[in-house]
N, C-alpha and C positions, 0 to 999 in steps of 0.2 A: 090786241089793238089793231084796228086796221090801218093800212097805209095812208098816209096823207098825199094826195096827188094833184090837189089843186088850192088855190087861195080859199075857195068857198069851203072845202073840207077843213082846212086850218080855222077858218072862222066858225063853223060848226062845232068842232072840238073845243075851241075857247069858250064859246057860249056854254057848252055842256059842263066844262070845268068850273066857270063862274058859278052856275047853278048849283052844282055839288058842293062848292065852297060855302055858299049861303046856307044850304041845308045843313052841312056838317057843323056850322056855327051854333045851330040850334040843339045840338047834342053835347053830352059831357065828353070832353076828350082828355084822353089818359094817354101820357106818353112815358114810356119806362126806358131809362138809358140802359143800353146794351153793348156799351164800349168793353174793351178789356177789362179795365178796372171795375166796371159794373158787375160784369159777369164774375170776376173773381170775389167779389164782395156778396154775391148771392143774388144778384137781379134775376136770374133766370127761375128761380123760385117765386119771386114776386110777380114777375110777369104771367106766369102760369097761374098763380093765385087770381089775379084780376081776370084773367080769360075764363077761369072756371065760376067765379062769383059774379061777375057783371051781369052775365045773362039772367041771373036770378033777381035782378034789381028792377024796380019800376022806373027805369029812366033809359032813354036812348042814349047810346054810347058809342064811341070809337076807341080802340085800344091800339096804339102804334108803339113800335120800338124805335129809339132814336140813338144817334151816336153820343160822343162824349159832350158833356155840358160844361166841361172844365171844374168840376166839383167832384174830384177823385176823393177828396178828404171826407164826403158825406154820402158815398155810394152805399147801398143802392139809392138812387134818387128817383123820384117819380113827379112828373109835372101833370097838375090837373087843371083844366080850363073848363069851369062851370059856363052855361050859356050866358052871354052878355056880360062876361066877367073877365078880369086879367088873369093870366096864368099864375098858378101857386106851385111852388116847388118845394117838395118834402125830402128831407134827407135822412139816411140812415134808416131805411124803411124795412121793417121786419114784418112778418106775417100779422102780428098784432097791431101794428101800425096801419098795415094795410087795410084790415078790418075797420079800423077807426075811420080811415079815409073814407071807405064806402059808407059806413053808418052814420057817421058824424058830419063828415064835411060835404060829401056829395049828396046824400040823401036829405040832410037837414041844414045844410049851410052853416053849421057850427065851426068856429075856429077852434083847431086843435094844435097840440105840440109838435114840432118837428118841422116847422116852416123855415125854410132857408130865406133869410131877408135879402132883399137887395135883387132879386131875380124877377 
């Protein structure tokens, strides 16, 4: 990132961030918790699974890691936000559920088990 040396530089950067934010909202956003409790529960394997499988899918996406969601009892957790939708958090995600999240929820919009209500 280049240094911001003036108000005009700051305004330009702000505009670029706003445009990127609007573009990102048109993509499937996948956030995988990678806090200590998440990693101990196997979220690293889930993160790698999504990184490997999502490029094979016919959707635009963003994969991010995030910190603690306060849901240690349900780790690994995966938050998925479909375009123009509210985020949905899945708990106790294993590879089988990750496959269902991709095939059923992301690609086909079906409701699946494992949603943590109230998030």
